[in-house]
C-alpha positions in Angstrom: -8.5 32.0 -3.1 -8.6 33.6 0.4 -5.4 33.7 2.6 -6.9 31.2 5.0 -7.7 28.9 2.0 -4.1 29.2 0.8 -3.1 27.6 4.1 -6.0 25.1 4.2 -5.4 24.0 0.5 -1.7 24.8 -0.1 -1.6 22.6 -3.3 -5.0 23.8 -4.5 -8.4 22.3 -4.3 -9.0 18.7 -5.6 -10.5 18.7 -9.0 -12.6 15.6 -9.6 -12.2 14.5 -13.3 -14.6 12.5 -15.2 -11.9 10.2 -16.7 -8.4 9.3 -16.0 -5.9 8.2 -18.5 -3.6 5.2 -17.9 -0.7 7.6 -17.5 -2.7 9.6 -14.9 -3.5 6.5 -13.0 0.2 5.4 -12.9 1.2 8.8 -11.8 -1.3 8.7 -8.9 -0.2 5.1 -7.9 3.4 6.5 -7.8 2.3 9.3 -5.4 0.8 6.6 -3.1 4.1 4.8 -3.3 6.3 7.9 -2.6 4.3 9.9 0.0 4.9 7.6 3.0 8.8 7.7 2.3 8.7 11.5 1.9 6.6 11.9 5.1 8.9 9.6 7.0 11.9 11.5 6.0 10.3 14.8 7.1 9.1 13.6 10.5 12.0 11.3 11.4 13.8 12.8 14.3 11.3 15.6 15.0 10.8 16.5 18.7 7.5 16.2 20.6 7.3 20.0 20.5 7.6 19.8 16.6 4.9 17.1 16.5 2.6 19.7 18.2 3.2 22.4 15.7 0.4 23.5 13.4 0.3 24.7 9.8 -2.1 27.5 10.6 -3.9 28.9 13.6 -6.4 26.5 15.0 -5.4 23.6 12.7 -4.4 20.1 13.4 -0.9 19.4 14.7 1.7 17.5 12.7 0.9 14.4 14.8 -2.9 14.9 14.2 -2.3 15.3 10.4 -0.2 12.1 10.2 -2.8 10.2 12.3 -5.6 11.6 10.0 -3.7 10.3 7.0 -3.7 6.8 8.5 -7.5 6.9 9.3 -8.5 8.4 6.0 -6.4 6.1 3.9 -7.6 3.1 5.9 -11.1 4.1 5.0 -10.2 4.6 1.4 -8.6 1.2 1.2 -11.8 -0.4 2.5 -13.7 1.7 -0.1 -11.5 0.4 -2.9 -12.1 -3.2 -1.7 -15.8 -2.7 -1.6 -15.9 -1.0 -4.9 -13.8 -3.8 -6.4 -15.9 -6.6 -5.0 -19.5 -5.3 -4.8 -21.8 -3.6 -7.4 -21.9 0.1 -6.6 -21.9 -0.3 -2.8 -22.7 2.5 -0.4 -19.7 3.2 1.6 -19.6 4.2 5.3 -18.7 7.9 6.1 -17.0 9.1 9.3 -16.5 12.3 11.2 -12.7 13.0 10.8 -12.9 15.6 13.5 -14.3 13.3 16.1 -11.8 10.6 15.0 -9.0 13.1 15.8 -10.2 13.2 19.4 -9.8 9.5 20.0 -7.0 8.2 22.3 -5.0 6.6 19.6 -4.0 10.0 18.1 -1.9 10.6 21.2 -0.9 7.0 22.0 0.6 6.0 18.7 4.0 7.5 17.7 4.2 9.5 14.5 6.9 7.0 13.3 4.4 4.2 13.7 1.7 6.2 12.0 4.0 6.6 8.9 4.8 2.9 9.0 1.0 2.2 9.1 0.4 4.6 6.2 3.2 2.9 4.1 1.6 -0.6 4.7 -1.9 0.7 3.8 -0.5 2.2 0.6 1.4 -1.1 -0.1 -1.9 -3.0 0.2 -3.6 -0.4 -2.1 -0.9 -0.8 -4.7 -1.1 -4.6 -4.5 -4.8 -4.5 -4.9 -4.4 -2.3 -8.1 -2.0 -4.7 -9.7 -3.3 -6.0 -13.1 -6.5 -3.8 -12.8 -8.1 -3.2 -16.2 -10.1 -0.1 -17.2 -13.1 -2.0 -16.2 -11.8 -2.3 -12.7 -11.0 1.5 -12.6 -14.6 2.2 -13.8 -16.2 0.3 -10.9 -17.7 2.7 -8.4 -19.2 3.3 -5.0 -21.8 5.6 -3.6 -20.6 8.2 -1.1 -23.7 9.3 1.0 -22.0 12.2 2.6 -21.4 13.8 -0.7 -24.4 12.2 -2.4 -22.2 11.2 -5.4 -20.9 8.2 -7.3 -17.1 7.9 -7.3 -15.3 5.4 -9.5 -12.0 3.8 -8.5 -9.9 6.1 -10.7 -11.5 9.1 -9.1 -10.9 7.8 -5.7 -7.2 7.1 -6.6 -7.0 10.7 -7.8 -8.5 12.0 -4.6 -6.2 10.1 -2.4 -3.1 10.9 -4.3 -4.1 14.6 -4.0 -5.0 14.0 -0.3 -1.6 12.5 0.3 0.3 15.5 -1.2 -2.1 17.9 0.5 -1.3 16.8 4.0 2.4 16.2 3.3 2.5 19.9 2.4 0.7 20.7 5.6 3.3 18.9 7.6 6.1 20.8 5.7 4.4 24.1 6.3 3.8 23.3 10.1 7.5 22.6 10.6 8.4 26.0 9.0 5.4 28.0 10.4 6.2 30.5 13.2 3.6 29.1 15.7 
């Protein structure tokens, strides 16, 4: 892994698994439960200057990373709902870099973004209550990646994504900009 990739992917690359055990699914749900609280603890009381710190040269700021988590996980929640209620739906993709340029990224406080993320994760976890293996095997088609993703794989991706960006925030607040 190159030095730049060590900063871009501080917890390593996400590895898509073919199958997930019940234990792995429960562990990934626990990540979704815990990350908003951890993120809230990290960003509570940070200054506006600290919100504008980056985790590497030319990367998103802390505030942009937190906003991105909200946008990405909102989309993921919709993908879970579509996958749970339709037969192999094609999901909508979006350009995360263009979304980062929208006005809400500056207008919404980091504290409110963390609250929104917590509420999105609460909805995901409520959705997963009583899911069977059959539910976790349901899938959707991702046209941007030209691949089928099942619900357990999507959960694994978003547990990784949560920890990935939580680590970016930690690094940004330590990084000598």
